C-alpha positions as CSV (number, residue, x, y, z in Angstrom):
1,X,55.6,28.4,-43.5
2,X,52.5,26.1,-44.3
3,X,50.6,25.0,-41.2
4,X,47.6,22.7,-41.5
5,X,45.5,22.6,-38.3
6,X,42.8,20.0,-37.4
7,X,40.2,22.2,-36.2
8,X,37.3,19.9,-35.9
9,X,36.5,21.3,-32.5
10,X,35.9,24.6,-33.8
11,X,33.4,23.4,-36.5
12,X,30.0,23.7,-34.8
13,X,29.9,25.3,-31.2
14,X,33.4,25.9,-30.1
15,X,34.3,26.1,-26.4
16,X,37.4,25.3,-24.5
17,X,39.8,23.9,-27.0
18,X,37.8,25.1,-30.0
19,X,38.3,28.6,-28.7
20,X,42.0,28.1,-28.0
21,X,42.5,27.2,-31.6
22,X,40.3,30.1,-32.9
23,X,42.4,32.7,-31.0
24,X,45.7,31.2,-31.8
25,X,45.1,30.8,-35.6
26,X,43.6,34.2,-35.6
27,X,46.5,35.8,-34.0
28,X,49.3,33.8,-35.9
29,X,47.7,34.5,-39.1
30,X,48.7,38.3,-38.7
31,X,52.3,37.1,-39.2
32,X,52.9,37.1,-43.1
33,X,55.4,34.2,-42.9
34,X,52.6,31.8,-41.5
35,X,49.8,30.6,-43.7
36,X,47.2,28.4,-42.1
37,X,44.7,26.0,-43.6
38,X,42.2,24.1,-41.5
39,X,40.6,20.6,-41.6
40,X,37.2,20.2,-40.2
41,X,34.2,18.0,-40.2
42,X,31.8,20.8,-40.8
43,X,32.1,24.6,-40.9
44,X,28.8,25.8,-39.0
45,X,30.2,28.2,-36.3
46,X,30.7,31.9,-36.7
47,X,34.5,31.5,-35.9
48,X,35.0,29.1,-38.8
49,X,33.1,31.4,-41.0
50,X,35.4,34.2,-40.1
51,X,38.4,32.0,-41.1
52,X,36.9,31.5,-44.5
53,X,36.3,35.2,-44.7
54,X,40.0,35.7,-44.1
55,X,40.6,33.7,-47.2
56,X,41.9,30.8,-45.4
57,X,41.6,27.3,-47.1
58,X,39.3,24.9,-45.1
59,X,39.1,21.4,-45.9
60,X,35.6,20.0,-45.0
61,X,34.7,16.3,-44.3
62,X,31.1,17.0,-45.1
63,X,29.2,15.5,-42.0
64,X,29.5,16.2,-38.3
65,X,31.5,13.7,-36.2
66,X,30.0,13.0,-32.9
67,X,30.9,9.5,-32.0
68,X,34.4,8.0,-31.4
69,X,33.8,5.2,-34.0
70,X,33.5,7.8,-36.8
71,X,36.9,9.3,-35.9
72,X,38.7,6.6,-37.9
73,X,37.1,7.5,-41.2
74,X,37.6,11.2,-40.3
75,X,41.3,10.8,-39.7
76,X,41.7,9.0,-43.0
77,X,40.4,12.3,-44.4
78,X,42.8,14.1,-42.4
79,X,45.6,12.1,-43.8
80,X,44.3,12.7,-47.4
81,X,44.3,16.5,-46.6
82,X,48.0,16.2,-45.4
83,X,48.9,14.7,-48.7
84,X,46.9,17.4,-50.7
85,X,48.2,20.4,-48.7
86,X,51.9,19.0,-48.0
87,X,52.2,21.3,-45.0
88,X,55.6,22.2,-43.3
89,X,53.6,21.4,-39.9
90,X,50.6,19.5,-39.4
91,X,49.1,20.7,-36.0
92,X,46.6,18.5,-34.4
93,X,44.0,20.3,-32.0
94,X,43.0,17.2,-30.2
95,X,45.5,15.1,-28.1
96,X,43.8,11.7,-29.0
97,X,44.5,10.4,-32.5
98,X,43.3,6.9,-32.7
99,X,44.9,5.9,-36.1
100,X,48.3,6.4,-37.5
101,X,48.7,9.6,-39.5
102,X,52.0,11.0,-40.7
103,X,53.3,14.2,-42.4
104,X,56.0,13.2,-44.8
105,X,56.4,16.9,-45.8
106,X,57.3,18.2,-42.3
107,X,56.7,18.2,-38.6
108,X,53.9,16.8,-36.5
109,X,52.5,18.9,-33.6
110,X,49.8,18.4,-31.1
111,X,48.5,20.3,-28.1
112,X,48.0,18.6,-24.6
113,X,45.8,20.5,-22.3
114,X,45.3,18.3,-19.1
115,X,45.6,14.8,-17.9
116,X,42.1,14.7,-16.1
117,X,41.0,11.3,-17.2
118,X,44.2,10.0,-15.2
119,X,44.5,12.7,-12.6
120,X,40.8,12.8,-11.6
121,X,39.4,9.6,-13.1
122,X,36.2,10.0,-10.8
123,X,34.8,12.4,-13.2
124,X,35.1,10.2,-16.2
125,X,33.6,6.7,-17.2
126,X,36.3,4.1,-16.6
127,X,36.6,2.9,-20.1
128,X,37.2,6.5,-21.2
129,X,40.2,6.8,-18.9
130,X,41.6,3.5,-20.5
131,X,40.8,4.9,-23.9
132,X,42.7,8.2,-23.0
133,X,45.8,6.4,-21.8
134,X,45.9,4.4,-24.9
135,X,45.2,7.3,-27.1
136,X,48.1,9.4,-25.6
137,X,50.5,6.6,-26.2
138,X,49.4,6.3,-29.8
139,X,49.7,10.0,-30.3
140,X,53.2,9.9,-28.8
141,X,54.2,7.4,-31.5
142,X,53.6,9.6,-34.5
143,X,54.0,13.2,-33.2
144,X,57.3,14.8,-32.6
145,X,56.4,18.1,-30.8
146,X,54.1,18.6,-28.0
147,X,52.6,21.9,-27.0
148,X,51.3,22.6,-23.5
149,X,48.8,25.2,-22.1
150,X,50.7,25.4,-19.0
151,X,53.9,24.1,-17.2
152,X,51.6,22.2,-14.8
153,X,50.1,20.4,-17.7
154,X,53.5,19.5,-18.9
155,X,54.6,18.1,-15.6
156,X,51.3,16.1,-15.1
157,X,52.0,14.6,-18.5
158,X,55.4,13.5,-17.6
159,X,54.0,12.1,-14.5
160,X,52.0,9.6,-16.3
161,X,54.1,9.2,-19.3
162,X,57.7,9.6,-18.1
163,X,59.0,9.2,-21.6
164,X,57.6,12.7,-22.4
165,X,60.4,14.4,-20.6
166,X,62.8,13.6,-23.5
167,X,60.5,14.7,-26.1
168,X,60.4,18.1,-27.8
169,X,57.9,20.3,-25.7
170,X,56.8,23.9,-25.6
171,X,54.7,25.7,-23.1
172,X,52.7,28.2,-25.0
173,X,49.7,29.1,-22.6
174,X,46.3,30.1,-23.8
175,X,45.3,33.4,-25.5
176,X,42.6,35.2,-23.2
177,X,41.6,38.3,-25.2
178,X,41.1,41.4,-23.0
179,X,37.5,42.0,-22.3
180,X,35.8,45.3,-23.3
181,X,36.2,48.2,-21.0
182,X,32.8,48.6,-19.2
183,X,31.7,50.6,-16.2
184,X,32.9,48.7,-13.1
185,X,30.7,48.6,-10.0
186,X,30.0,46.3,-7.1
187,X,26.3,45.1,-6.9
188,X,27.3,43.1,-3.6
189,X,27.1,39.5,-4.9
190,X,29.6,36.7,-5.6
191,X,29.6,35.4,-9.0
192,X,30.4,32.0,-10.5
193,X,30.5,31.3,-14.3
194,X,31.0,27.9,-15.7
195,X,29.4,24.5,-16.1
196,X,27.6,23.2,-12.9
197,X,29.4,19.8,-12.3
198,X,31.2,18.2,-9.8
199,X,34.7,18.7,-11.5
200,X,34.0,22.3,-11.5
201,X,33.5,22.2,-7.8
202,X,29.7,23.4,-7.9
203,X,28.8,21.1,-5.0
204,X,31.4,22.9,-2.8
205,X,30.2,26.3,-3.9
206,X,26.6,25.5,-3.0
207,X,27.7,24.0,0.4
208,X,29.9,26.9,1.2
209,X,27.1,29.5,0.4
210,X,24.9,27.8,2.7
211,X,27.4,27.9,5.4
212,X,28.3,31.5,4.7
213,X,24.7,32.5,5.1
214,X,24.4,30.5,8.3
215,X,27.4,32.3,9.6
216,X,25.8,35.8,9.0
217,X,27.0,36.5,5.5
218,X,24.5,38.6,3.6
219,X,25.9,38.8,0.0
220,X,24.0,37.1,-2.8
221,X,25.4,34.5,-5.2
222,X,24.8,34.7,-8.8
223,X,25.5,31.4,-10.8
224,X,25.7,31.3,-14.7
225,X,26.2,28.3,-16.7
226,X,24.8,24.8,-17.9
227,X,23.6,22.2,-15.5
228,X,25.5,19.2,-16.3
229,X,25.0,16.6,-13.6
230,X,21.8,15.3,-11.9
231,X,23.3,15.2,-8.3
232,X,24.5,18.7,-8.7
233,X,21.2,20.0,-10.0
234,X,19.5,18.1,-7.1
235,X,21.9,19.8,-4.6
236,X,21.2,23.2,-6.2
237,X,17.6,22.9,-5.6
238,X,17.8,21.7,-2.1
239,X,20.1,24.6,-1.0
240,X,18.2,27.2,-3.1
241,X,15.0,26.2,-1.2
242,X,16.7,26.6,2.2
243,X,19.0,29.3,1.5
244,X,18.1,32.8,0.4
245,X,20.2,34.9,-1.9
246,X,21.0,32.4,-4.8
247,X,20.1,33.7,-8.4
248,X,20.5,31.1,-11.2
249,X,21.0,32.8,-14.6
250,X,21.3,30.0,-16.7
251,X,23.3,30.2,-20.1
252,X,24.5,33.9,-20.5
253,X,25.7,35.6,-23.7
254,X,29.3,37.2,-24.1
255,X,27.8,40.6,-23.3
256,X,25.9,39.3,-20.4
257,X,29.0,37.6,-19.0
258,X,31.1,40.7,-19.2
259,X,28.5,42.7,-17.5
260,X,28.3,40.2,-14.7
261,X,32.1,40.1,-14.3
262,X,32.1,44.0,-14.2
263,X,29.4,44.4,-11.6
264,X,30.1,41.5,-9.3
265,X,31.6,41.9,-5.7
266,X,33.9,38.9,-6.1
267,X,34.4,35.9,-8.6
268,X,34.3,32.4,-7.0
269,X,36.0,29.5,-8.9
270,X,35.9,26.3,-6.8
271,X,37.1,23.8,-9.5
272,X,38.7,20.7,-8.5
273,X,40.5,20.2,-11.7
274,X,41.4,22.8,-14.1
275,X,43.7,22.8,-17.4
276,X,44.0,26.6,-17.4
277,X,41.2,28.7,-15.7
278,X,40.4,31.2,-18.2
279,X,37.5,32.8,-16.1
280,X,40.0,33.9,-13.6
281,X,41.9,36.1,-16.2
282,X,38.5,37.3,-17.3
283,X,37.6,38.5,-13.9
284,X,40.9,40.3,-13.4
285,X,40.0,42.5,-16.4
286,X,37.6,44.2,-14.1
287,X,39.9,44.0,-11.1
288,X,37.5,41.8,-9.1
289,X,38.7,39.7,-6.1
290,X,39.0,36.0,-7.1
291,X,38.5,33.1,-4.6
292,X,39.5,29.7,-6.0
293,X,40.5,26.2,-5.2
294,X,44.2,25.7,-4.5
295,X,45.5,24.1,-7.7
296,X,48.9,24.2,-8.9
297,X,47.6,25.3,-12.4
298,X,45.8,28.1,-11.0
299,X,48.6,29.4,-9.0
300,X,50.7,29.2,-12.1
301,X,48.2,31.0,-14.3
302,X,47.0,33.7,-11.7
303,X,50.6,34.5,-10.6
304,X,49.5,33.4,-7.2
305,X,47.9,36.8,-6.6
306,X,44.3,35.6,-5.9
307,X,42.9,34.1,-2.7
308,X,43.0,30.4,-2.4
309,X,41.2,27.7,-0.3
310,X,42.6,24.2,0.1
311,X,40.8,21.2,-1.6
312,X,42.1,18.3,0.4
313,X,39.5,16.4,2.3
314,X,35.9,16.0,1.6
315,X,33.6,18.5,-0.1
316,X,32.1,19.4,3.3
317,X,35.7,20.4,4.5
318,X,36.4,22.4,1.5
319,X,33.1,24.0,1.7
320,X,33.8,25.2,5.2
321,X,37.1,26.7,4.2
322,X,35.6,28.5,1.2
323,X,32.8,29.8,3.4
324,X,35.4,31.3,5.6
325,X,37.1,32.8,2.7
326,X,33.8,34.5,1.5
327,X,33.3,36.1,5.1
328,X,36.6,38.0,4.6
329,X,37.3,41.1,2.6
330,X,39.8,40.9,-0.3
331,X,41.6,43.7,-2.1
332,X,43.2,42.7,-5.4
333,X,46.6,43.8,-6.4
334,X,45.4,45.8,-9.5
335,X,49.0,46.3,-10.9
336,X,49.7,42.5,-10.6
337,X,46.3,41.9,-12.3
338,X,47.1,44.1,-15.2
339,X,50.6,42.4,-15.8
340,X,48.8,39.0,-16.0
341,X,46.0,40.2,-18.3
342,X,48.8,41.7,-20.6
343,X,50.6,38.4,-20.4
344,X,47.8,36.2,-21.8
345,X,46.6,38.8,-24.4
346,X,46.8,37.9,-28.0
347,X,49.8,40.0,-29.0
348,X,51.9,38.6,-26.1
349,X,51.1,34.8,-26.4
350,X,51.1,35.0,-30.2
351,X,54.7,36.3,-30.2
352,X,55.9,33.4,-28.1
353,X,54.3,30.9,-30.6
354,X,55.7,32.8,-33.5
355,X,59.2,32.6,-32.0
356,X,58.8,29.0,-31.4
357,X,57.7,28.4,-35.0
358,X,60.7,30.6,-36.5
359,X,63.2,28.2,-34.7
360,X,61.7,25.0,-36.4
361,X,64.0,23.2,-38.8
362,X,61.5,22.5,-41.6
């Protein structure tokens, strides 16, 4: 089976969707019946270079695509590649395709990760939410199979686009490779890894930690990630100045990230909106307690075996709930953790996708 994947989000510095594509293509390429080729703007990332080293055909547009207006010419190139490659499946890695493209040689796939611009519009420019809604409707006109990274993402999509209930869908989840085995310890601090922004609940975390210390808590808080919003940065400096125990690590490498997981007391994930929640699964690799905002997606992904605080109400109310959770001791169910880690590992998820592809009428 010939599969042509639009992997533009993997071309430079892949994160999120880019890594979803990378792990999925790498795993499915182990099956001899599936032959992948990639379309991209440029091939600068180590992940894309690895694909080339594997002997994979990579079609390159030739220059980075960073603005929406340039997507029109990029997708003309994608259409040209479809006609050159004649794939059994064209798989779009981005859910928004602003122009009509077709695959007269087989099927048209796209992956839908979340509905955040519609379900949580306060975190996006108003015009982008409108663009997102129009883009989804445009994509639905021409694609015939829709892949979701969780059942919750599928249900959210049906909520905003009821016609999706009658379309061909598949919940495939995300590959979360097992992390390397490291000595596991407890240096006594809470850990947060991720972007520092409102959608990720960083403001809730900072306020909660301030309350936690005022209530007699003594554990430190280690924060790693990129500062993404000015109000969050301002709040960070205000609380850091008045509250002892906060260590900001900035950007961390993969090796540093794994050591942080392995040595923390508990992992805190206060996100207000989450498409999947990969860091939760990563923390489970080292049997660490996880404290998270009560989201349907996180309940689904975690098997409901982590500790939740409710997110309804203001940030101050959520912060008080999280602070109370931080004051408690949590003992993880290590057997349940292992089942979840195994469930999202590459061979397990890859097998489900392989079974789906084998059933296609192409």
